[in-house]
C-alpha positions in Angstrom: 131.6 102.2 133.9 132.6 101.1 130.5 132.9 97.5 131.6 129.3 97.6 133.0 128.1 99.2 129.8 129.8 96.4 127.6 128.2 93.7 129.9 124.8 95.1 129.1 125.4 95.5 125.6 126.5 91.9 125.4 123.4 90.8 127.2 121.2 92.8 124.9 123.3 91.4 121.8 122.7 87.8 122.9 118.9 88.2 123.5 118.7 89.9 120.0 120.6 87.1 118.4 118.5 84.5 120.1 115.4 86.4 118.9 116.8 86.3 115.4 117.3 82.6 115.5 113.7 82.0 116.9 112.1 84.2 114.1 114.3 82.5 111.5 113.5 79.0 112.5 109.7 79.9 112.9 109.8 81.5 109.3 111.5 78.5 107.8 109.2 76.0 109.4 106.2 78.1 108.3 107.6 78.3 104.9 108.2 74.6 104.5 104.6 73.8 105.8 103.0 76.5 103.8 99.4 77.1 104.2 97.4 79.9 106.0 100.3 80.5 108.6 102.9 81.2 105.9 100.5 83.4 103.9 99.6 85.4 106.9 102.9 85.6 108.8 105.7 85.0 106.2 106.4 88.5 105.3 105.9 89.7 108.9 108.5 87.2 110.1 110.9 88.2 107.4 110.6 91.8 108.2 111.1 91.2 112.0 114.3 89.1 111.2 115.7 91.9 109.1 114.9 94.5 111.9 116.5 92.1 114.6 119.5 91.6 112.4 119.9 95.2 112.0 119.7 95.7 115.7 122.2 93.0 116.4 124.7 94.7 114.0 124.2 98.0 115.8 124.6 96.6 119.1 127.9 94.7 118.1 129.4 97.9 116.5 128.5 99.7 119.7 130.3 97.0 121.8 133.3 97.1 119.5 133.4 101.0 119.9 133.0 100.9 123.6 135.4 98.1 124.1 138.2 99.9 122.1 137.8 103.0 124.3 138.1 100.9 127.6 
Protein backbone atom coordinates (compact mmCIF):
# COMPACT_ATOMS: atom_id res chain seq x y z
CA UNK A 1 0.00 0.00 0.00
CA UNK A 2 2.70 2.48 1.00
CA UNK A 3 4.87 1.48 -1.97
CA UNK A 4 1.99 2.23 -4.35
CA UNK A 5 1.39 5.55 -2.62
CA UNK A 6 5.09 6.44 -2.93
CA UNK A 7 4.97 5.64 -6.64
CA UNK A 8 1.98 7.93 -7.14
CA UNK A 9 3.64 10.69 -5.11
CA UNK A 10 6.85 10.36 -7.14
CA UNK A 11 4.93 10.58 -10.42
CA UNK A 12 3.05 13.67 -9.19
CA UNK A 13 6.35 15.17 -8.02
CA UNK A 14 7.97 14.58 -11.42
CA UNK A 15 5.01 16.17 -13.22
CA UNK A 16 5.08 19.14 -10.84
CA UNK A 17 8.82 19.65 -11.30
CA UNK A 18 8.43 19.48 -15.07
CA UNK A 19 5.68 22.11 -14.84
CA UNK A 20 7.97 24.32 -12.73
CA UNK A 21 10.70 24.10 -15.37
CA UNK A 22 8.27 24.89 -18.19
CA UNK A 23 6.81 27.90 -16.37
CA UNK A 24 10.29 29.09 -15.39
CA UNK A 25 11.64 28.88 -18.94
CA UNK A 26 8.53 30.56 -20.35
CA UNK A 27 8.89 33.38 -17.82
CA UNK A 28 12.60 33.89 -18.45
CA UNK A 29 12.16 33.92 -22.24
CA UNK A 30 9.19 36.28 -21.94
CA UNK A 31 11.15 38.60 -19.66
CA UNK A 32 14.15 38.57 -22.00
CA UNK A 33 11.99 39.48 -24.98
CA UNK A 34 9.91 42.01 -23.04
CA UNK A 35 6.95 43.56 -24.77
CA UNK A 36 3.27 42.81 -24.37
CA UNK A 37 3.67 39.16 -23.40
CA UNK A 38 5.86 40.01 -20.42
CA UNK A 39 3.62 42.87 -19.37
CA UNK A 40 0.53 40.69 -19.55
CA UNK A 41 1.81 37.35 -18.22
CA UNK A 42 5.03 38.07 -16.28
CA UNK A 43 3.46 38.27 -12.83
CA UNK A 44 1.05 35.42 -13.52
CA UNK A 45 3.91 33.15 -14.55
CA UNK A 46 5.87 34.09 -11.44
CA UNK A 47 2.85 33.38 -9.25
CA UNK A 48 2.31 29.98 -10.89
CA UNK A 49 5.99 29.13 -10.48
CA UNK A 50 5.86 29.87 -6.76
CA UNK A 51 2.65 27.84 -6.35
CA UNK A 52 4.11 24.89 -8.25
CA UNK A 53 7.34 25.03 -6.26
CA UNK A 54 5.32 25.01 -3.04
CA UNK A 55 3.37 22.00 -4.28
CA UNK A 56 6.63 20.24 -5.18
CA UNK A 57 7.97 20.84 -1.66
CA UNK A 58 4.78 19.47 -0.10
CA UNK A 59 4.89 16.39 -2.34
CA UNK A 60 8.56 15.83 -1.51
CA UNK A 61 7.90 16.06 2.22
CA UNK A 62 4.93 13.73 1.85
CA UNK A 63 7.16 11.26 0.01
CA UNK A 64 9.81 11.43 2.74
CA UNK A 65 7.24 10.87 5.48
CA UNK A 66 5.59 7.92 3.74
CA UNK A 67 8.94 6.39 2.74
CA UNK A 68 10.20 6.54 6.33
CA UNK A 69 7.11 4.63 7.51
CA UNK A 70 7.42 1.87 4.93
